[in-house]
C-alpha positions in Angstrom: 16.9 -9.7 14.8 13.9 -11.6 13.4 13.5 -15.1 14.7 12.7 -17.9 12.4 9.0 -18.8 12.0 8.0 -22.4 12.1 7.8 -22.2 8.3 8.3 -19.5 5.8 5.3 -17.1 6.0 3.3 -16.3 2.8 2.6 -12.6 2.9 0.3 -10.4 0.6 0.6 -6.6 0.8 -2.3 -4.5 -0.6 -2.3 -0.8 -1.4 -0.5 1.6 -3.7 1.6 4.7 -3.8 4.8 5.2 -2.0 3.5 3.6 1.1 3.2 0.1 -0.5 6.6 0.4 -2.2 8.2 1.3 1.1 6.7 -1.7 2.8 7.8 -4.0 0.1 11.4 -2.7 0.2 11.5 -3.6 3.8 9.9 -7.1 3.5 12.1 -7.9 0.6 15.2 -8.0 3.0 13.5 -10.8 4.9 12.2 -12.8 1.8 13.7 -16.2 1.4 15.6 -16.9 -1.8 14.5 -19.8 -3.9 15.4 -23.0 -2.0 16.1 -21.1 1.2 14.1 -22.2 4.2 15.6 -19.8 6.7 13.9 -16.5 5.6 10.9 -15.5 7.7 9.1 -14.5 4.4 8.6 -17.3 1.9 6.3 -16.0 -0.8 5.8 -12.2 -0.9 3.0 -10.9 -3.2 1.6 -7.3 -3.7 -1.8 -6.4 -5.0 -1.5 -2.9 -6.4 -4.1 -0.1 -7.0 -4.6 0.7 -10.7 -6.9 3.7 -10.5 -4.3 6.6 -10.9 -5.3 9.2 -13.6 -2.6 11.8 -13.1 0.8 12.6 -14.4 2.6 10.2 -16.7 0.4 7.3 -15.7 -2.8 9.2 -16.5 -1.5 10.2 -19.9 -0.6 6.7 -20.9 -3.9 5.5 -19.6 -5.8 8.0 -21.8 -3.6 7.7 -24.9 -3.2 3.8 -24.9 -6.4 2.6 -23.0 -4.3 0.8 -20.5 -4.2 0.5 -16.7 -2.0 3.2 -15.1 1.6 1.8 -14.6 2.9 4.2 -12.0 2.3 2.3 -8.7 3.2 -0.9 -10.3 6.5 0.6 -11.6 7.4 1.8 -8.0 6.7 -1.7 -6.6 8.8 -3.3 -9.3 11.7 -1.2 -8.3 11.2 -1.8 -4.6 11.3 -5.6 -5.0 14.2 -5.7 -7.6 17.4 -7.2 -6.7 19.3 -4.1 -7.6 16.9 -1.3 -6.5 19.3 1.4 -6.4 20.4 1.2 -10.0 17.0 0.3 -11.4 15.2 3.1 -9.5 17.5 5.6 -11.2 16.4 4.1 -14.7 12.8 3.3 -13.9 12.1 6.6 -12.1 13.9 8.6 -14.7 11.6 11.4 -15.8 12.2 12.8 -19.4 12.8 16.6 -19.4 12.2 19.1 -22.2 9.0 20.2 -23.9 8.3 17.4 -26.3 5.8 14.6 -26.1 8.1 12.6 -23.9 8.4 15.4 -21.3 7.1 14.3 -18.0 7.0 10.6 -18.8 8.9 8.0 -16.6 11.0 5.4 -18.4 9.5 2.7 -16.2 6.0 3.7 -17.3 7.0 3.7 -20.9 8.7 0.3 -20.5 5.5 -1.3 -19.0 3.4 0.5 -21.8 5.6 -0.9 -24.5 5.6 -4.4 -23.1 1.8 -4.3 -22.7 1.5 -3.6 -26.4 4.0 -6.3 -27.3 2.2 -8.9 -25.2 -1.3 -7.6 -25.6 -1.9 -7.9 -21.8 -1.0 -5.5 -19.1 -0.9 -8.3 -16.4 1.5 -10.4 -18.5 3.6 -7.3 -19.0 3.9 -6.8 -15.3 4.8 -10.6 -14.8 7.5 -10.3 -17.5 8.9 -7.2 -16.0 9.2 -8.8 -12.7 11.1 -11.6 -14.3 13.4 -9.2 -16.1 14.1 -7.2 -13.0 14.5 -10.4 -10.8 12.0 -9.2 -8.2 11.8 -10.9 -4.8 8.1 -11.3 -5.0 5.0 -11.2 -7.2 3.1 -8.2 -8.4 -0.6 -8.2 -9.4 -2.7 -5.3 -10.5 -5.9 -5.1 -8.4 -7.9 -5.6 -11.5 -7.4 -6.1 -15.2 -10.3 -3.8 -15.9 -9.6 -0.1 -16.8 -11.2 1.0 -13.6 -11.6 4.4 -12.2 -12.7 5.7 -8.7 -15.5 8.1 -7.8 -16.6 9.5 -4.5 -19.8 10.9 -3.0 -19.3 13.8 -0.5 -21.3 14.4 2.5 -23.0 17.3 0.6 -24.1 15.0 -2.1 -21.6 15.9 -4.8 -20.1 13.2 -6.9 -16.3 13.6 -7.7 -14.7 11.4 -10.3 -11.0 10.6 -10.8 -8.2 10.0 -8.3 -6.6 13.4 -8.9 -9.8 15.3 -8.2 -10.7 13.2 -5.2 -7.3 13.7 -3.6 -7.8 17.5 -3.8 -11.5 17.8 -3.2 -11.2 19.1 0.3 -14.6 17.8 1.3 -15.5 14.9 3.5 -16.1 11.8 1.5 -19.2 9.7 2.4 -18.7 6.9 0.0 -16.2 5.7 -2.4 -16.9 3.4 -5.4 -15.4 1.9 -8.6 -16.5 2.5 -12.1 -17.3 -0.1 -13.4 -18.3 -1.6 -10.0 -18.1 -5.2 -11.4 -14.4 -5.4 -12.2 -12.5 -8.6 -12.0 -9.3 -9.4 -10.1 -6.6 -11.7 -11.4 -7.0 -15.3 -10.5 -3.4 -15.3 -9.2 -4.1 -12.5 -6.9 -7.0 -14.5 -5.3 -4.9 -17.5 -5.1 -2.3 -15.4 -3.2 -4.8 -14.1 -0.7 -6.2 -17.7 -0.2 -2.8 -19.0 0.6 -1.6 -16.0 2.8 -0.6 -16.3 6.4 -0.5 -12.5 6.7 -2.2 -9.8 4.7 -1.3 -6.1 5.1 -3.3 -3.1 4.0 -1.6 0.3 3.8 0.2 2.6 4.4 -0.9 4.9 1.7 -3.5 7.5 0.6 -6.7 6.2 2.2 -9.2 6.9 -0.5 -6.9 6.8 -3.6 -4.5 4.0 -2.8 -5.8 1.8 0.0 -9.5 1.7 -0.7 -9.6 1.0 -4.4 -8.1 -2.6 -4.4 -10.3 -3.5 -1.4 -13.4 -2.4 -3.5 -12.7 -4.9 -6.3 -15.5 -7.5 -5.5 -13.4 -10.5 -5.7 -10.6 -9.2 -3.7 -13.1 -8.0 -1.0 -14.7 -11.4 -0.8 -11.3 -13.2 -0.6 -10.2 -10.9 2.2 -13.3 -11.5 4.2 -13.0 -15.2 3.8 -9.3 -15.5 4.5 -8.0 -16.9 7.7 -4.7 -14.9 7.4 -3.6 -12.5 10.1 -4.8 -9.0 8.8 -2.8 -5.8 9.6 -3.8 -2.3 8.8 -0.9 0.1 8.7 -1.8 3.8 9.4 -0.3 6.7 7.6 2.2 9.0 9.3 0.5 12.2 8.4 -2.8 13.4 7.2 -3.2 14.3 3.6 -4.4 17.8 2.8 -7.7 17.7 0.8 -8.2 14.0 1.5 -7.9 13.0 5.2 -7.8 16.4 6.9 -8.1 16.0 10.7 -8.6 12.2 10.5 -7.2 10.0 13.3 -5.8 6.5 13.1 -9.2 5.3 14.4 -11.0 7.2 11.8 -8.9 5.6 9.0 -9.9 2.2 10.1 -13.5 3.2 10.5 -13.7 4.3 6.9 -12.5 0.8 5.8 -15.1 -0.8 8.0 -17.9 1.5 6.8 -17.2 0.3 3.2 -16.6 -3.4 4.1 -18.3 -4.2 7.5 -17.4 -7.9 7.4 -13.6 -7.2 7.1 -12.0 -7.7 10.4 -8.4 -6.7 11.1 -6.3 -8.2 13.8 -3.8 -5.4 14.2 -3.6 -1.6 13.7 0.0 -0.4 13.4 0.7 3.2 14.3 3.9 5.2 14.6 4.5 6.5 18.1 7.5 8.8 17.5 6.9 12.5 17.3 8.2 14.2 14.3 10.7 17.1 14.7 9.4 20.7 15.2 10.9 21.6 11.8 9.0 18.7 10.1 5.8 19.6 11.8 6.1 23.2 10.8 6.8 22.3 7.1 4.0 19.8 6.8 1.5 22.2 8.7 2.1 24.9 6.1 0.7 22.3 3.5 -2.2 21.5 5.8 -0.9 18.1 7.1 -0.5 16.9 10.7 0.8 13.9 12.4 -1.4 10.9 13.1 -1.4 8.9 16.3 0.9 10.6 18.7 -0.9 13.4 20.6 -4.3 11.8 21.0 -5.9 11.5 24.4 -7.6 8.1 23.9 -6.6 5.2 26.2 -7.5 2.2 24.1 -5.5 -0.9 23.2 -8.2 -2.0 20.8 -10.0 -0.2 17.9 -12.7 -1.8 15.8 -11.6 -5.2 17.1 -7.9 -4.6 16.0 -5.2 -4.6 18.7 -3.3 -1.4 18.5 0.5 -1.6 18.1 2.6 1.5 18.5 6.2 1.6 17.4 8.9 4.1 16.3 8.4 3.7 12.5 10.0 6.9 11.3 12.8 7.2 8.8 15.8 9.3 9.7 15.4 11.5 6.5 14.2 15.0 6.2 10.8 14.0 4.8 8.3 12.2 7.1 8.5 8.6 5.8 8.2 5.1 7.1 11.6 3.4 7.7 11.3 0.2 5.6 13.2 -2.0 8.0 11.3 -0.8 11.1 8.0 -1.3 9.3 8.8 -4.7 8.1 10.0 -5.9 11.5 6.8 -4.7 13.1 4.6 -6.4 10.4 6.6 -9.6 10.9 6.1 -9.3 14.7 2.4 -9.2 14.1 2.3 -12.7 12.7 4.7 -13.9 15.3 2.4 -12.6 17.9 -0.6 -14.2 16.3 1.1 -17.7 15.9 2.8 -18.0 19.4 1.0 -15.7 21.6 4.2 -13.6 22.3 7.1 -12.0 20.4 10.5 -13.0 21.2 12.6 -10.5 19.0 14.0 -7.2 19.9 11.9 -5.6 17.3 8.7 -6.6 18.8 5.8 -4.3 18.6 4.1 -3.2 21.8 0.3 -2.7 22.4 -0.5 0.9 23.0 -2.8 3.8 22.3 -3.5 5.9 19.2 -5.2 9.1 18.4 
């Protein structure tokens, strides 16, 4: 059970992909309804990566010269009041061999509303109203931005899809164009936040892109909010092979040295042998369980280890467990201790 905070906390979650939508679906359960002062989460906002260039999102991006809608669509579903029904509709993928084949309905909905309003950000805002979301969604930038990476052997790789499959160690990630603008409302949310989370998600293709938007980066550095980095459960073949929880945070610090996190959240439950074997066949391994380090602080962040695994066949974060742990972080920061049964514990990480 989550104990009440002294006041409703304002939370900003930054990232993309399935990781961000999972976190949002967990935090949604603790979000206060309008006029409700009992919920531990008052205002919930998400700043979402818009650098995808694959699948349905990539096709719409190229054909309509619009930001990719895929990650935004997933977050809309996660924050909606009726996520089960809407997920069936918004995640519906058209079959067949025609021009609609492979497109998601939710992507097409956002694309249509963008053309009607002439503004992708406005389309996202209106979609959130239509779906009665329990939170605010902001694209990381209104600019049609793409990501590029320089590998340790000096090669430059452009595009999220290619970066995610490059199989080389990345030395530096950057945006094109570099000077892209965030939404003023997103900056306002960061300035007002009591807690800011980053992750979970693909390190180079979901987590880093929003942080590299200059305005967001500056606002994050200047914010007095409690900052939490949520580590992935598994490494990602071709992108984060062999990377530890420590290394994930080091990469962020190498790109943004001034950004200080208060907590690093890591799962401490070992996946099943069957899950480990299945993921190993794809080149993925679990993060943060079998390491030998004996540290309770990494890069200045207190390490919090909890059982965060979902009970399903796939290795996924459990939304409720993750949300409780995140809320525990701000409780810890504000009171010096955590008094709820879902309290995170300081531990070690690989």
